[in-house]
N, C-alpha and C positions, 0 to 999 in steps of 0.2 A: 219445421217442427222439431227436428232433432236438436237444433241449437237451443231452443227454448227449454226443452226437457233437461238438457245437460246443465243449463244455467240454473234451473230450479233444483236439480240434484246437487249441484255444487253449493248452492245457497243453503240447502238443508244440511249438507255435510258440515259446512262451516258453522251453522247454528248448533249442531250436535257437539262439535269440537269445543265451542265456547261454553256450552252448558256443562260438558264434562269437566272442563277446567274449573268452572265456577263451583261445581259440586265437590270437587276434590279439595279446593281451598276452603270452602265453607265447612267441610268436615274437619279440616285441621283446626279451625277455630273452636268447634265443639270439643275436639279432643283436648285442646289446651285448657278449656274451661273445666273439663272433667278431671284432668290431672291436678290442676290447682285446687279444685274443690275437694278432692279426696285427701290431698296433703293437708289442707286447712282443717278439714273435719277431724283427721287423726290428731293434729296438734290441739284442736279444741278439746277433744276427749281426754288427751293427756293432761292438759291444764285443768280440766274439770275434775279429774280423778285426784290430782295433787292439791286441789283447793288453792291454787295460786291466785294472787291478786292481780298480777300482771301476766298477760297472755304471751309469755315468751315462746313457748313451744308452738303456739298458733302462728305467731309472726315468723319464727324460724322455718317451720315446715311449709308455710305459704310461700316464702321466698324460695325455698328449695324446690317447691312445685313449679314455680315460674321458670327456674333454670332448667328443670327436667323437661317441661313442656316446650321450651325454646329449643332444646337439644333435639327433641323428637320432631319438631317442625322443620328444623334445618336439615336433619337427616332425610325426612320425607321429600323435601324440595330437591335435594341432591339426587334422589332416586328418580324423581319426575323429569329433571333436566340434566341428563348426563353430559 
């Protein structure tokens, strides 16, 4: 009986570990989306205020948002896997 219980406990611990890792990495995806969306929205508002025909600020700030979000993800991964 004890061996069965420990196997079940080990299985549950393994599932919790996988779920925890999955939750952390999916949260990083949402974080990336939020950072890029905020930068793009700011660029859109600047372009709208300047009445520009080409959305240069939107494009520039969206690209900057991508780089910032990649930096944040890489930094988070380094913290998770020392």
